[in-house]
N, C-alpha and C positions, 0 to 999 in steps of 0.2 A: 504493498503498498505504500504506496510514493505521493510525500508527503508537500504539496506543491509550494508553503509559509503559512508558517501562526502568526498573529498579532491578535492584542489583545484577552489574551488563551480561545482565539477560535481556530482548531489548524482544520486549515483544505485541503482536501489530499483525492485519491482516486485509484482504483484495486486495480492492482495490473493485468487483472483481464477482462476489464468496465468497457460498455459495450459503447456505441454511438447511441446519440448526439452528445457532443462537450458535454459534464460536469462534471462537475465535483462533492462530493460529502464535506461535511462540515460539523464540528464535531466543538462541542464544550463539556468537561464534564461525564452526564450520564448521557447529556440532551445528543441531540443531533438531526441532520436538515439534508436533501435535496437539491443543489442549486441549478437548472437549468443553466445555459453558458449560452449553446448553438441552438435553435436563429436568435434567440434572446434571450435576458436575464430572467429569467422566469423560476419561480419558489418549483418545487415538483412537489419535495411533502415535512413538513417538520413535526421532532421526538421530541417536544417538550424546550428547545429555545425558547428562554420568555425574549417577548416583542422587543427588547430594544437592540435586545446581540442580535434574533432575525435582523432588522434592518440596518446592521450591522455589518452583517455578511455580505447581503443582498449590496449593498454600499460599495464591500471591500471587492464583492467580487466583481461589478462593475468595470470598479477604476483600476482591478487588473487583469479585465477579459483576457488584451490579448499575449500577455500573459500565462495565464491557464490555456490557455488554444495554443501554447509555442510548447507548453513541456508538455500536453499531451498527445502532440504532431511528436517529436523527438519519440518520448516512449512508447506508442502504436503503429510509430512508421518502422 
């Protein structure tokens, strides 16, 4: 499970054998969410992240969208 980055206690990663479309998993403690990166930044599911952390995760996913896509492609190509 390659970690892309960790900010504010939110760890952004994907699974080694993950599937398209490009997305990230975000974990903080025991809580997690899945965020689609392509075609648009969009929440797929949230399992317990607090509203503040979820908003922050979505904003960070948008801010680092190009880095996430580049890391995904390097790993999966």
